[in-house]
C-alpha angles and dihedrals in degrees: 000000000000124000124239093252090051089049090047092048089050092049088049091050089050093049090048089052092048090047093052089048089052091043092053091043088050093048088047092054090044088050093048090047089050091050093047091049090049092050091049091051090050090049093050091049088051092049089049092050092048091050089050090050092048089052091047090050095050090049090049090051091051091045090051088050092051090046090050088053092047092048090053087049092051092046088054093047090050091051089049093050089048093052092047090048092050089051093047091046089051089050094048092045089056093046090047090050092049089051092050091053093048089050092049090049092052092047093049094045095083090044087053093047090048090050094050090048089048092049090049090051093048092048089049090050093044092043090048090047092049090045092050092047090048089045092051092047091048089048089052093046091049097042093052094060 
């Protein structure tokens, strides 16, 4: 039979083995808990990132809507400017046409005065010639009698 010390050693060995198994089991549970905690933290970080992206997308959509409104306002302003530009262009074209007419009139005024003077001179010469011819004919008619 086995001695008390052998039995005691055997019991100690069995307790050591049981302790090692429990230590491995505890380490395994700790490892699993650590892995689960890490996975939960990663999921929380991903969730936070998704929420931040959601906020950014919402802000981007609001900004796009505001930009669309601004673009419509700018388009309307451009149309108004084009209309005003067309009106101004028509007004300036009218003024320019009037100025050209006035300039032509001023340029042609000396020519018209020269033409009027020339017409008067021609009428005087023609009138004088006709008067001379009529006087000569009258003189011939009166001298033959």
